[in-house]
C-alpha positions in Angstrom: 18.3 14.8 5.6 17.4 11.3 6.2 13.8 9.9 6.7 13.2 6.2 7.5 9.8 5.2 5.5 7.8 2.0 6.3 5.4 0.6 4.1 2.7 -1.9 5.1 2.2 -4.1 2.1 -1.2 -5.9 3.5 -3.5 -8.6 2.2 -7.0 -7.2 1.9 -9.3 -9.8 3.2 -13.1 -10.1 3.5 -12.7 -9.4 7.2 -12.4 -5.8 8.0 -11.8 -6.6 11.4 -9.0 -8.8 10.5 -7.5 -6.3 8.1 -7.6 -3.7 11.0 -5.8 -6.2 13.3 -3.1 -6.7 10.7 -2.4 -3.1 10.0 -2.1 -2.1 13.5 0.5 -5.2 14.1 2.4 -4.2 10.9 2.6 -0.3 12.2 3.7 -1.5 15.4 6.4 -3.6 13.8 7.3 -0.7 11.5 7.5 1.7 14.4 9.8 -0.6 16.1 12.1 -0.9 13.3 12.4 3.0 13.4 10.0 4.1 10.9 9.2 7.8 10.9 6.7 7.8 8.2 4.3 4.9 7.8 2.4 4.3 4.5 -0.5 2.0 3.9 -1.9 0.9 0.5 -4.9 1.7 -1.2 -8.1 0.4 0.3 -6.1 -1.5 2.9 -9.2 -2.2 4.9 -11.0 -3.3 2.1 -10.9 -5.9 -1.1 -10.8 -4.0 -4.3 -14.6 -4.7 -5.2 -17.4 -2.7 -5.8 -19.4 -5.1 -3.4 -17.1 -4.5 -0.6 -16.7 -0.6 -1.1 -20.2 -0.3 -0.1 -20.0 -3.1 2.6 -16.9 -1.7 4.3 -17.5 2.1 3.7 -17.2 3.8 7.2 -18.2 7.4 8.1 -15.1 9.6 8.6 -14.7 9.1 12.3 -15.4 5.4 12.6 -13.2 2.4 13.3 -10.8 2.5 10.3 -10.0 6.3 10.8 -9.5 5.9 14.6 -7.3 3.2 14.6 -5.0 5.0 12.1 -5.2 8.2 14.3 -4.7 6.3 17.6 -1.8 4.3 16.2 0.1 7.6 15.1 -0.3 9.0 18.3 0.4 5.8 20.5 3.7 5.1 18.3 4.8 9.0 17.6 4.8 8.4 14.0 3.3 9.9 10.9 0.8 7.8 9.2 -0.1 8.1 5.4 -3.5 6.0 5.5 -3.2 4.6 2.1 -6.9 4.9 1.5 -10.0 3.8 2.7 -13.8 3.9 1.5 -15.3 6.9 3.1 -19.2 7.7 3.1 -20.4 10.9 2.9 -24.3 11.1 2.6 -25.2 8.6 -0.2 -21.7 9.0 -1.6 -18.5 7.1 -1.3 -15.1 8.4 -1.6 -11.6 6.6 -2.1 -10.1 8.9 0.7 -6.5 9.1 2.0 -6.0 10.7 5.7 -2.5 11.8 7.1 -1.9 12.0 10.9 1.0 13.7 12.4 3.3 12.3 15.4 0.6 13.6 18.0 -2.4 11.7 16.1 -3.7 15.0 14.6 -5.0 14.8 10.8 -3.0 17.4 8.9 -4.3 16.2 5.3 -7.0 14.4 3.7 -7.1 13.5 -0.4 -9.8 11.9 -2.1 -9.0 10.1 -5.3 -9.3 12.4 -8.4 -9.1 9.8 -11.2 -11.2 6.9 -11.3 -10.1 3.4 -12.8 -12.6 3.2 -15.5 -11.0 0.9 -17.8 -11.4 -2.0 -20.3 -9.2 -5.3 -20.4 -7.7 -7.1 -23.0 -10.4 -9.7 -22.6 -13.3 -7.3 -22.9 -13.8 -7.2 -19.0 -14.5 -3.8 -17.7 -14.2 -2.3 -14.4 -15.4 1.0 -13.7 -14.6 2.6 -10.3 -16.7 5.4 -10.7 -20.0 3.0 -10.5 -19.6 3.2 -7.0 -17.1 5.8 -6.1 -17.1 9.6 -6.3 -14.2 11.8 -7.9 -12.4 13.9 -5.6 -12.4 17.8 -5.9 -9.1 19.3 -4.4 -5.4 18.5 -4.6 -2.7 20.2 -2.1 0.3 19.2 -0.3 1.1 18.6 3.4 3.8 19.7 5.8 6.2 18.0 8.1 9.4 18.5 9.6 10.9 16.7 6.8 9.5 19.4 4.2 6.3 18.9 1.9 4.6 16.0 0.5 2.0 14.9 -1.7 -0.3 11.9 -2.1 -1.9 10.3 -5.3 -4.0 7.3 -5.2 -3.4 4.3 -7.8 -4.6 5.4 -11.1 -3.5 9.0 -10.3 -0.1 8.0 -11.1 -0.7 8.1 -14.7 -1.3 11.9 -14.8 1.7 13.8 -14.5 0.3 17.4 -14.5 -1.0 16.6 -11.2 2.5 15.8 -10.0 3.6 19.0 -11.5 0.9 20.7 -9.5 1.9 19.2 -6.1 5.9 19.7 -7.1 5.2 23.6 -7.8 3.6 23.5 -4.2 6.8 22.5 -2.7 6.4 18.5 -2.6 9.6 16.7 -2.6 8.2 13.2 -1.5 5.0 11.6 -3.3 3.1 8.8 -1.8 1.2 6.7 -4.0 -1.3 4.1 -2.4 -2.3 1.6 -5.0 -3.8 -1.7 -5.9 -2.8 -2.0 -9.7 -4.2 -5.0 -11.1 -1.6 -8.0 -12.5 -2.5 -6.7 -15.9 -1.9 -3.2 -15.9 0.8 -3.3 -13.1 3.0 -5.7 -14.8 3.1 -2.9 -17.8 3.2 0.4 -15.7 3.3 0.0 -12.0 7.1 0.3 -11.7 7.4 2.4 -15.1 5.0 5.2 -13.9 6.6 5.2 -10.4 10.1 5.5 -12.1 8.8 8.2 -14.7 7.1 10.5 -11.8 10.4 10.2 -9.7 12.5 11.4 -12.8 10.1 13.8 -14.1 9.9 15.8 -10.8 13.2 14.7 -9.4 11.4 13.4 -6.3 11.5 10.3 -4.3 8.0 8.3 -5.4 6.5 5.8 -2.7 4.2 3.3 -4.3 2.5 1.4 -1.4 0.5 -1.7 -3.1 -1.8 -4.2 -1.6 -0.4 -7.8 -1.3 -1.2 -10.5 -3.6 -3.2 -13.7 -2.1 -5.3 -16.6 -3.1 -8.5 -14.9 -1.9 -9.8 -11.4 -2.7 -6.5 -9.9 -3.6 -5.3 -12.7 -6.0 -5.4 -10.0 -9.2 -3.4 -7.7 -7.0 0.2 -7.0 -8.8 1.5 -5.8 -5.5 5.3 -5.0 -5.4 5.4 -2.0 -3.3 8.3 0.1 -4.8 10.4 3.2 -3.7 12.1 5.3 -6.5 14.6 7.7 -6.1 15.2 11.0 -8.0 17.1 9.3 -10.8 14.7 6.8 -11.2 16.5 3.9 -9.1 14.4 1.6 -7.4 15.5 1.5 -3.8 13.1 -1.1 -2.7 10.7 -3.8 -4.4 8.6 -5.9 -1.8 7.4 -8.6 -4.2 3.9 -9.9 -4.0 3.5 -11.5 -0.4 2.1 -9.5 2.8 5.1 -8.0 4.5 6.6 -4.7 6.1 10.0 -3.0 5.3 11.5 0.3 6.5 13.9 2.0 4.3 15.9 5.0 4.6 15.9 7.7 2.1 18.3 10.6 1.9 16.9 14.0 0.7 20.3 15.4 0.1 19.7 13.0 -3.3 17.1 15.3 -4.6 19.4 18.6 -4.4 22.3 16.6 -6.3 20.1 15.2 -8.9 18.7 18.9 -9.8 22.3 20.2 -9.7 23.2 17.4 -12.3 20.0 17.8 -14.3 18.7 21.5 -14.1 15.4 20.2 -15.5 13.3 23.1 -13.9 15.4 25.6 -15.5 14.8 24.2 -18.9 11.0 23.8 -18.1 11.1 27.4 -17.9 12.1 27.9 -21.5 8.6 26.0 -22.5 6.6 27.9 -20.0 7.8 31.0 -21.8 6.7 29.7 -25.0 3.4 28.7 -23.8 2.8 31.8 -21.9 3.1 33.7 -25.5 
């Protein structure tokens, strides 16, 4: 089975209305090019900055959510809505929503692992200062099979992807916004590693880099296949692209490298 995946590598500006306008145009372009599933980056409507998380955060059924919902219904496509800052009382979550071809929400996921790091120059960034941890993990169903989502920093935790794989996921979407410093080392490496680990397709959708508020974004949205080959790398500029993936590649890879059978040996040892 073949699927057309569309990636909207948008530059997140300091004007939320402009971001919504741009993502709408990109989504329509991707649908015209035949995309079945369209994926957005992490915080596509919001620069990756504590100040903007709070400034741009919405209640669930407001403008950004409704834009995704209405586009999915209008265009008859699945939308994996990257993530947006969502208010829940006094809390803010980094949350992703998935909509089917009828514009119905079929899944939501709140980022589990917060990007709390120290850089080489001593600079710190603590996402947890303004964003709450999520508390659930699952998969969602489509006519193409089961799929899962991890947001950005989640990519570093293979046990999370193992759990989704055990639930039947064969495609993983990773909306992200790696920094240039961390991304140049690990973005492609981790996407390819998770693809090889779980013999699945990894779709890493990143924010584009610009000279404004996204100047530190690594960008480089990537699609990796079950052998770890990079099928697409979008570079740094704002752009949209559709790529066809063939799910038969999963079956053929599992036949060549029966990793899951080997995992059973380790599982028996651990359970003893």
